[in-house]
C-alpha positions in Angstrom: 66.1 -25.4 -36.7 65.7 -21.6 -37.1 62.1 -22.2 -38.2 61.5 -24.3 -35.1 63.1 -21.7 -32.9 60.9 -19.0 -34.4 57.7 -21.0 -33.6 58.9 -21.7 -30.1 59.5 -18.0 -29.5 56.0 -17.2 -30.9 54.4 -19.8 -28.6 56.2 -18.4 -25.6 55.1 -14.9 -26.4 51.5 -16.0 -26.8 51.7 -17.8 -23.4 53.0 -14.6 -21.9 50.1 -12.6 -23.4 47.6 -15.1 -21.9 49.2 -15.1 -18.5 49.3 -11.3 -18.3 45.7 -10.8 -19.5 46.8 -8.6 -22.4 44.3 -8.4 -25.3 45.3 -10.6 -28.2 45.3 -9.1 -31.7 42.6 -10.6 -33.9 42.9 -11.2 -37.6 41.0 -8.9 -39.9 38.4 -11.5 -40.7 38.1 -13.5 -37.5 35.6 -16.3 -37.5 33.6 -16.7 -34.2 33.3 -20.0 -32.5 30.0 -21.8 -32.9 29.0 -21.0 -29.3 29.5 -17.3 -30.0 27.3 -17.4 -33.0 24.7 -19.4 -31.1 24.8 -16.9 -28.2 24.3 -14.0 -30.6 21.3 -15.6 -32.3 19.8 -16.7 -28.9 19.9 -13.2 -27.5 18.0 -11.5 -30.3 21.0 -10.7 -32.7 22.1 -7.5 -31.1 24.3 -5.1 -33.2 27.1 -5.5 -30.7 27.5 -8.3 -28.2 30.2 -8.9 -25.7 30.3 -12.5 -24.4 32.2 -13.0 -21.2 33.5 -16.6 -20.8 35.6 -18.0 -17.9 38.9 -17.1 -19.5 38.0 -15.2 -22.7 35.9 -12.3 -23.9 34.4 -12.3 -27.4 33.4 -9.1 -29.2 30.8 -9.7 -31.9 29.7 -7.0 -34.4 26.4 -8.1 -36.1 27.3 -11.7 -35.3 30.9 -11.6 -36.6 33.7 -12.0 -34.2 35.9 -8.9 -34.4 38.1 -9.4 -31.4 38.9 -11.7 -28.5 40.3 -10.7 -25.2 42.0 -12.9 -22.6 41.6 -11.7 -19.0 43.0 -14.9 -17.7 40.4 -15.2 -14.9 36.6 -15.9 -14.7 36.2 -12.7 -12.6 36.4 -9.6 -14.7 35.7 -6.0 -13.7 34.0 -3.4 -15.8 37.1 -1.2 -15.3 39.2 -3.9 -17.0 36.8 -4.1 -19.9 36.8 -0.3 -20.3 40.6 -0.4 -20.5 40.7 -3.2 -23.1 37.5 -3.5 -25.1 37.9 -0.4 -27.3 36.2 3.0 -27.6 33.2 1.7 -29.6 32.5 -1.1 -27.1 33.2 0.0 -23.5 35.3 3.0 -22.6 35.9 5.8 -20.1 34.3 9.1 -20.8 36.7 11.9 -21.9 37.5 14.2 -18.9 35.6 11.9 -16.5 37.8 8.9 -15.8 35.4 7.4 -13.2 32.5 7.4 -15.8 32.2 4.5 -18.2 30.1 4.4 -21.4 28.8 0.9 -22.4 27.8 0.6 -26.1 27.3 -3.2 -26.2 25.0 -5.9 -24.9 26.9 -8.0 -22.4 26.2 -11.8 -22.0 27.6 -13.5 -18.9 28.3 -17.2 -19.8 28.1 -19.8 -17.1 30.9 -19.7 -14.5 31.8 -16.0 -15.0 31.6 -13.0 -12.7 31.3 -9.4 -13.7 32.1 -6.8 -11.1 31.1 -3.2 -11.2 32.5 -1.2 -8.3 33.5 2.3 -7.2 36.4 2.3 -9.7 33.6 3.1 -12.2 31.4 5.4 -10.1 29.0 6.1 -12.9 28.1 3.7 -15.7 26.2 4.9 -18.7 24.5 2.2 -20.8 23.5 3.4 -24.3 19.8 3.1 -25.3 20.6 2.9 -29.0 18.1 3.7 -31.7 16.5 0.2 -31.8 16.1 -2.8 -29.6 19.1 -4.5 -31.3 21.3 -1.5 -30.9 20.4 -1.1 -27.3 22.4 -2.5 -24.3 21.8 -4.9 -21.5 23.6 -7.2 -19.1 22.2 -10.7 -18.7 23.3 -14.3 -18.0 22.6 -17.5 -16.2 24.7 -19.6 -13.9 26.9 -16.5 -13.7 27.3 -13.6 -11.3 26.8 -9.9 -11.6 28.2 -8.0 -8.6 27.5 -4.2 -8.4 28.8 -2.1 -5.5 28.8 1.6 -4.7 28.1 3.0 -8.2 25.3 4.5 -10.3 24.0 2.8 -13.5 22.0 5.1 -15.8 20.7 4.9 -19.4 21.8 7.4 -21.9 20.2 8.4 -25.2 22.0 8.8 -28.5 22.2 12.6 -28.0 23.8 12.1 -24.6 20.8 12.9 -22.5 20.4 10.8 -19.4 18.2 9.0 -18.5 17.0 7.9 -22.0 13.3 8.5 -22.8 10.9 5.9 -21.4 9.8 5.0 -25.0 13.3 4.4 -26.3 13.2 0.8 -27.7 16.8 0.1 -26.8 16.7 1.2 -23.2 19.1 -1.0 -21.1 18.0 -3.7 -18.7 19.6 -6.1 -16.2 18.4 -9.7 -15.8 19.7 -12.9 -14.3 18.5 -16.4 -15.2 18.6 -19.9 -13.7 21.5 -20.6 -11.4 22.7 -17.0 -11.6 23.4 -14.5 -8.9 22.9 -10.7 -9.0 23.8 -8.4 -6.1 23.5 -4.7 -5.6 25.0 -2.7 -2.7 24.7 1.0 -2.2 23.8 1.4 -5.9 21.4 3.5 -8.0 19.9 2.1 -11.2 18.2 4.8 -13.2 16.2 4.9 -16.5 16.3 1.1 -17.2 13.6 -1.1 -18.8 11.8 -1.4 -22.1 8.1 -1.2 -22.9 5.9 -1.9 -25.8 4.5 -4.9 -27.7 6.8 -7.9 -27.8 8.9 -6.8 -24.8 9.7 -9.7 -22.5 9.1 -9.4 -18.7 12.8 -9.8 -18.0 13.5 -6.6 -20.0 11.3 -4.4 -17.8 14.2 -3.0 -15.7 16.1 -5.2 -13.2 14.9 -8.8 -13.0 15.9 -11.8 -10.9 14.5 -14.6 -13.1 13.4 -18.2 -12.4 16.0 -20.0 -10.3 18.3 -17.0 -9.8 19.4 -15.6 -6.4 21.2 -12.6 -5.0 20.4 -9.4 -3.0 19.8 -5.7 -3.0 20.8 -3.6 0.0 20.8 0.1 0.5 20.0 0.6 -3.2 17.6 2.8 -5.3 15.9 1.9 -8.6 14.4 5.1 -10.1 12.7 6.0 -13.3 12.7 2.4 -14.7 9.8 0.8 -16.5 9.5 -1.6 -13.6 11.7 -0.7 -10.6 12.8 -4.2 -9.8 11.2 -7.6 -10.3 11.5 -11.0 -8.7 10.1 -13.6 -11.1 10.6 -17.1 -9.8 13.8 -16.3 -8.0 15.1 -18.1 -4.9 16.3 -16.8 -1.6 16.8 -13.2 -2.7 17.5 -10.7 0.1 16.0 -7.2 -0.2 16.8 -4.7 2.5 16.4 -0.9 2.6 15.5 -0.7 -1.1 13.6 2.1 -2.8 11.8 2.0 -6.2 10.6 5.4 -7.4 9.3 7.1 -10.5 8.7 3.8 -12.4 6.4 3.9 -15.4 4.7 0.7 -14.2 5.0 -1.1 -10.9 7.7 -0.1 -8.4 8.5 -3.6 -6.9 7.2 -6.9 -8.2 7.5 -10.1 -6.1 5.9 -12.9 -8.2 6.5 -16.6 -7.9 9.6 -16.0 -5.8 10.6 -18.4 -3.0 12.5 -17.8 0.2 12.6 -14.0 -0.3 13.8 -12.1 2.8 12.4 -8.5 2.5 12.4 -5.6 4.9 12.6 -1.9 4.5 11.1 -1.8 1.0 9.9 1.6 -0.2 7.9 2.5 -3.4 7.2 6.1 -4.2 5.5 7.9 -7.1 5.3 4.9 -9.4 2.9 4.8 -12.4 1.0 1.7 -11.2 1.2 -0.4 -8.0 3.9 0.5 -5.5 4.6 -3.1 -4.4 2.9 -6.0 -6.2 2.9 -9.4 -4.6 1.7 -12.7 -6.0 2.2 -16.3 -6.8 4.0 -17.4 -3.6 2.5 -18.9 -0.4 3.6 -18.4 3.2 5.6 -15.2 2.9 6.2 -12.5 5.5 7.0 -8.9 4.5 8.0 -6.4 7.1 8.2 -2.6 7.0 6.9 -1.9 3.5 6.4 1.8 2.8 4.5 3.3 -0.2 3.7 6.9 -1.1 2.0 8.8 -4.0 1.8 5.8 -6.3 -0.9 6.0 -9.1 -2.2 2.5 -8.2 -2.5 0.8 -4.9 0.3 1.1 -2.5 0.5 -2.7 -1.8 -1.4 -5.2 -3.9 -1.4 -8.9 -3.2 -3.1 -11.3 -5.6 -3.8 -15.1 -5.1 -1.7 -15.4 -2.0 -1.9 -18.0 0.8 -0.4 -17.3 4.2 0.8 -13.8 3.4 1.7 -11.7 6.5 2.3 -8.0 6.2 3.9 -6.6 9.3 3.6 -2.8 9.9 3.0 -1.7 6.3 2.8 2.0 5.6 0.9 3.7 2.8 0.6 7.4 2.3 -1.7 9.0 -0.4 -1.5 6.2 -2.9 -4.2 7.0 -5.5 -5.4 3.5 -6.0 -5.8 2.8 -2.3 -3.5 1.6 0.5 -3.5 -2.2 0.7 -5.4 -4.3 -1.8 -5.8 -8.0 -1.1 -7.5 -10.1 -3.9 -8.0 -13.8 -3.5 -5.9 -13.8 -0.3 -6.3 -16.9 1.9 -5.2 -17.1 5.5 -3.5 -13.7 5.2 -2.8 -11.3 8.0 -2.3 -7.5 7.9 -0.8 -6.4 11.3 -0.5 -2.8 12.4 -1.0 -1.2 9.0 -0.7 2.6 8.9 -2.6 4.1 5.9 -3.3 7.7 4.9 -5.8 7.8 2.1 -7.2 10.7 0.0 -9.3 8.8 -2.5 -9.7 5.0 -2.6 -10.0 2.4 0.2 -7.3 2.3 2.8 -7.6 -1.5 3.0 -9.6 -3.5 0.5 -10.3 -7.2 0.6 -12.0 -8.9 -2.4 -12.0 -12.1 -4.4 -13.6 -15.5 -3.9 -12.8 -17.4 -0.8 -10.6 -14.7 0.7 -9.8 -15.3 4.4 -8.1 -12.3 6.0 -7.3 -10.9 9.4 -6.7 -7.2 9.8 -5.2 -6.4 13.3 -4.7 -3.0 14.9 -4.9 -0.8 11.8 -4.3 3.0 12.0 -6.3 4.3 9.0 -6.8 8.0 8.3 -8.9 9.5 5.5 -8.7 13.0 4.0 -11.2 14.9 1.9 -14.0 12.4 2.5 -12.0 9.5 0.9 -13.8 6.2 1.0 -13.9 3.8 2.6 -11.4 3.1 5.4 -11.8 -0.7 5.0 -13.8 -2.2 2.1 -14.8 -5.9 2.5 -16.2 -6.9 -0.9 -18.5 -9.6 -2.2 -17.4 -13.2 -2.4 -15.0 -13.3 0.5 -15.2 -16.3 2.7 -14.2 -14.8 6.1 -12.6 -11.6 7.3 -11.9 -10.4 10.8 -11.0 -6.8 11.7 -9.8 -6.4 15.3 -8.7 -3.4 17.2 -7.2 -0.3 15.7 -8.7 3.0 14.6 -10.4 4.2 11.4 -11.2 7.9 11.0 -11.9 10.6 8.5 -13.6 8.6 5.7 -16.9 8.7 4.0 -17.5 5.2 5.3 -15.2 3.9 8.0 -15.9 0.3 7.1 -17.9 -0.7 4.1 -19.2 -4.3 4.0 -20.8 -6.1 1.1 -19.2 -9.5 1.8 -20.3 -12.3 4.2 -18.9 -13.9 7.3 -17.4 -10.7 8.6 -16.4 -9.9 12.2 -15.5 -6.4 13.4 -14.1 -6.5 16.9 -13.0 -3.7 19.3 -12.3 -1.2 16.5 -12.8 2.5 17.1 -14.3 4.6 14.3 -14.1 8.4 14.7 -15.2 11.2 12.4 -16.4 9.1 9.5 -19.5 10.3 7.7 -20.9 6.8 8.2 -19.1 4.6 10.8 -20.0 1.1 9.4 -22.1 0.6 6.2 -23.4 -2.9 5.6 -24.9 -3.3 2.1 -25.0 -5.4 -1.0 -25.7 -9.1 -0.2 -23.8 -9.0 3.0 -24.7 -11.9 5.4 -23.5 -13.1 8.8 -21.9 -9.9 9.8 -21.0 -9.5 13.5 -19.9 -6.2 15.2 -18.5 -6.7 18.7 -17.2 -4.1 21.1 -17.1 -1.5 18.3 -17.0 2.2 19.1 -18.3 4.8 16.7 -17.9 8.5 17.5 -19.0 11.5 15.5 -20.1 11.6 11.8 -23.7 11.5 10.6 -24.7 7.8 11.0 -23.1 5.3 13.3 -24.1 1.9 11.8 -26.2 1.6 8.6 -27.5 -1.8 7.4 -29.5 -2.1 4.1 -32.5 -4.2 3.3 -30.6 -6.7 1.1 -28.5 -7.9 4.1 -29.3 -10.5 6.7 -27.9 -12.2 9.8 -26.5 -8.9 11.2 -25.6 -8.8 14.9 -24.3 -6.0 17.1 -22.9 -6.8 20.5 -21.8 -4.1 22.9 -21.6 -1.6 20.1 -21.5 2.1 21.3 -22.4 5.0 19.0 -22.1 8.5 20.3 -22.3 12.1 18.9 -23.7 11.0 15.5 -25.4 14.1 14.1 -28.3 12.1 12.5 -28.8 8.5 13.4 -27.0 6.1 15.7 -28.3 2.9 14.1 -30.3 2.8 10.9 -31.3 -0.7 9.8 -33.5 -2.2 7.2 -31.9 -5.6 7.6 -34.5 -8.2 8.5 -33.7 -10.1 11.7 -31.2 -7.6 13.1 -30.1 -8.4 16.6 -28.5 -5.9 19.0 -27.2 -7.0 22.4 -25.7 -4.6 24.9 -24.0 -1.3 24.2 -25.4 2.2 23.8 -26.8 4.0 20.7 -27.4 7.7 20.2 -27.9 10.1 17.4 -28.7 13.8 17.0 -32.0 13.0 15.2 -32.8 9.4 16.0 -30.9 6.9 18.1 -32.4 3.8 16.5 -34.3 3.8 13.2 -35.7 0.4 12.2 -37.0 -0.3 8.7 -37.2 -4.1 9.3 -37.7 -6.6 12.1 -35.2 -6.4 14.9 -34.5 -7.6 18.4 -32.8 -5.4 21.0 -31.6 -6.5 24.5 -29.8 -4.6 27.3 -29.3 -1.5 25.1 -29.2 2.1 26.3 -30.8 4.4 23.8 -30.4 8.1 24.4 -29.1 11.6 23.7 -31.4 12.0 20.7 -34.5 13.9 19.7 -36.2 10.5 19.1 -35.1 7.4 20.9 -36.6 4.8 18.5 -38.5 4.9 15.3 -40.3 2.0 13.7 -41.2 2.3 10.0 -44.5 1.1 8.5 -45.4 -2.5 9.3 -42.1 -3.2 11.2 -42.2 -5.8 14.0 -39.5 -5.4 16.7 -38.9 -6.4 20.3 -36.9 -4.8 23.1 -35.8 -6.4 26.4 -34.2 -4.4 29.2 -34.0 -1.2 27.1 -33.4 2.2 28.6 -34.7 4.8 26.2 -34.1 8.5 27.1 -35.0 11.1 24.5 -35.3 14.9 24.4 -38.6 14.9 22.6 -40.1 11.5 21.6 -39.3 8.2 23.2 -40.7 5.7 20.7 -42.3 6.6 17.4 -44.2 3.7 15.8 -45.6 4.3 12.3 -48.9 2.8 11.2 -49.0 -1.0 11.2 -45.8 -1.4 13.2 -45.5 -3.1 16.6 -42.9 -2.9 19.4 -42.9 -5.3 22.3 -41.1 -3.9 25.3 -40.2 -6.1 28.2 -38.7 -4.9 31.5 -37.7 -1.7 29.8 -37.9 2.0 30.5 -38.9 4.9 28.2 -38.4 8.5 29.3 -39.2 11.5 27.1 -41.6 14.5 27.1 -43.7 12.4 24.6 -42.8 8.8 25.6 -44.9 7.0 22.9 -46.0 8.5 19.6 -47.3 7.5 16.2 -50.2 5.3 14.9 -48.4 2.0 15.6 -48.6 -0.2 18.6 -46.3 -0.5 21.6 -46.9 -3.4 23.9 -45.6 -3.3 27.5 -44.5 -6.5 29.3 -43.0 -7.2 32.6 -41.8 -4.2 34.5 -41.7 -1.7 31.6 -42.0 1.9 32.7 -43.2 4.8 30.6 -42.3 8.1 32.4 -41.3 11.7 31.9 -37.5 12.3 31.6 -35.7 13.2 34.9 -36.1 16.8 35.8 -32.9 18.8 35.2 -32.4 20.0 38.7 -28.9 21.3 38.2 -30.0 23.4 35.2 -33.0 24.7 37.2 -30.7 25.7 40.1 -28.4 27.5 37.7 -31.3 29.5 36.2 -32.6 30.4 39.7 -29.1 31.6 40.7 -28.8 33.7 37.6 -32.3 35.3 38.1 -31.4 36.1 41.8 -28.2 37.8 40.7 -30.1 40.0 38.2 -32.6 41.0 40.9 -29.9 41.9 43.5 -28.0 44.0 40.9 -31.1 45.9 40.0 -31.8 46.6 43.7 -28.3 47.9 44.1 -28.7 50.4 41.3 -32.1 51.6 42.6 -30.8 52.2 46.1 -27.8 54.3 44.9 -29.3 56.3 42.1 -29.4 59.5 44.2 -25.8 59.1 45.5 -23.5 61.7 43.9 -20.6 60.3 41.9 -17.2 60.5 43.7 -14.8 63.3 42.7 -11.1 63.1 42.4 -9.0 65.7 44.3 -7.7 68.6 42.3 -4.0 67.9 43.1 -4.3 64.4 41.6 -3.0 64.3 38.0 -4.8 62.0 35.6 -2.1 60.3 33.5 -4.4 57.9 31.7 
């Protein structure tokens, strides 16, 4: 009976321990459950592993169970683990009770929740000396909830964050069925690099089938700031990724992501990289000073970027590769080197609406439309300060109602570009307004206006060029043709030469109004210009060894006499004459004297 009574008392005591969540003492040579050993092997055999299960916590040292804790609930806080796990596992820093040091990898088993909140305002995760001695928090079908705290890596010598090449730098990742949330949190110095490193070890990763959120949080100095890789319905709002060794923010293969207010600054590669998911909308993205492109989208369908902002990203502002049915709306880009907006890749179909693109230090180009694209439309907006405002080497391009100001060349059409249409475009300043090379074809300009170009308004060697409506001018030559062209209803003026036809060029003009300061039309040997119902006004209206044929009501006249200028010269000469007469008439008049009693105080 006494023996039975002792066993009953022991059972009652154990029940009390479990109910109160007090750590149970473990035997000196505890043997881990098979699931603990399997978890240790599956996670890369870390030196220390803490396995959080719905009602127990296993502490494994090199795969051997050394202790088991019983929190009594599937929801556990890091503060509770710091109070119960032990100094060598998770503990509060001496003299800093709100700072916790984590020296173990943490695996969240299905059905568990780990909470890190403002009771632990700073959490230091040890980088260790090797990948196995490093730390991490990972799981699937579990939850990691982080609120109002700072997570940072720490090296063995206590420096924080740990060096970027430390093999055991910590990381956070959530797998299938899991949830990971960040609120008002900073994550600093996370992520591993090097051969053999998995993508979900790069920093903070929502893996395939996971969900969660990040709001009002910053991810700084990580290998990759944060990554969505096959996640589902993740919400990102007011998130900043800065100082990453690689990409700042990666959205790849994710579904149902709701993202707004994302910012990527000073990252080693792309600011925000997007790929692998169709029909997504991203609003209010901001990038600055990244080594790669600000925003790069690859193999997307139905992507819509609303009001993206890029400032001085070294690899260019917005880079769209293989993007079909994609829209960039109201982009603001300041560029100092590469293209502000670049579209490339086979079968790309992109619409760029109302961009505001500014170049500095002759950066080029504002918009680059590369070879192989299927269809691109640029409508509205402004492009200024670039070596080339818009550079086109692709086909089936339409530029509509866009204003280009202060670019060295407004629009340059080269490569094997074909079927390019400019409609309602305005080009002001620079050296050349529109430039089309000999390797292009099917180029049309409708109501294009070029003004104040210091050299040429339109310079084309593209065979079959057609220009309808608009006005073209240039400091040297308004229209310089190196290949066959047809012009209708075009005003050509404010230039030394109105039109120039190179050797053997055939061109026609209908309803042209050519006004030049020196030469109206210069036709080189072998060339021919047919003018119908047109007017050419210049001191030398027709020049060169070529042929100009006049049809219909074509007029060749001197330019209009500048009556206002002549009147101004006459008035100036009359004023000089009258002033001279005044001096002659009064040269014998004595100079007036001041009375002696007047004191000069000057």
